[in-house]
N, C-alpha and C positions, 0 to 999 in steps of 0.2 A: 804647524801647518794644518790647514783644514783638509780632512779626508774627502776625496771625491767619490760620490756614489757611482758604482759601476754595475750594480745589479739591475736587471730588467724588472721594472715594476708594472708595466702594462704593455700589452701587444694589441695593436689595432687589427681586427679581423679583416681578411680580404673582402673587398666590396663595401666596407664601412667607410664612413667619412672621418678621416684623420683629423680634420679641422674641428669636429665636435669634441674629439678626444683631447685636443689641445686647449679646449676651453672657450672656443668661439660660440657665439649665439647660433641657433639653428639657421637663421637667415644668412648670417655672415658665412657660416660653414658651407652652406649650399652654394653661395656665390663663389667662394674660394675654390670649392671642389669643381664647379663648372669651368671656372677660368683655368685651373690647373690641367684639367682634362683637355681643354681646347689647346693649351700650349703644348702639351705632350703630343696630341694628334698632329699639330702643325709641325713639330720637330720631326716626327716620324715621316710625314709627307715630304718634307724638305730632304731628309736623308734618302728616301727612296728616289726622289727626283735627281739628286746628286749621283746616286749609284747608277741610275739608268743613263745619265749623261756620260759618266765614266765608261760604262760598258760600250756605249755607242762610239766614243772616241777610240777606245782600245781596238774595237773591231775595224773602224775606218783606217787607223794607222797601223794595224796589225802589230800591236805592242805585246810584249811578253810579260810574264810575272816579274822578271828581273827589271824590266823597264818601269813597272809600277812600283818597284821596291816593296812588293808584297810577298808574304810567305804563300806557299801553295794553299794553306788553310784559309788565309785571307782572300785569295783569289776565288776559292770555292764559295766562301760566304758572300763575296761580292756578286757572283753569278746567281746565287740563290736569293739575292736581295735580303740577306739577313742583316737588317739595319741595326739590330741590337748589338752586333759584334763590332761596330765602328763608332767612333766619336764623330760628331759633326765636323770638328776641326780637321781630323784625319782625312775625311772625305773631301772637304774643301781644298785642303793642301794638295791632295792627289789630283783633283780636277785641274787646279791651276798648273801644277807641274806637267801633266800630260797634254794639256791644251797647248803648252809652249814647249813640248818635248823636243821638237826639231831644233828650236833655238837653243835650249839648254844643252842638247847633245853636241851641237856645233861649238859651244863655249868650252866644253870639257874635252873635246877631241883635239 
């Protein structure tokens, strides 16, 4: 069986273009870096928008941490708009659940 290399052979410095390190031409590396930054920024904006919408509904419906099915730490991160602490799917799932909270609550009661 062939041995798998597990040692780190190169570390890309912060602020550098990883696509250059991966062997892409300067032109391609620049394009890929611009596109990846655009996608990251779009994801961050979407997460913040989801978080703001969740906060708005929580306040309108006077929901608790238990209603959100969040830990107290998650609730704190939500209020602080710490979007790095949440996956996009968790935020979307939470939003869908609380938008229909009254209906879901009736179903399980």
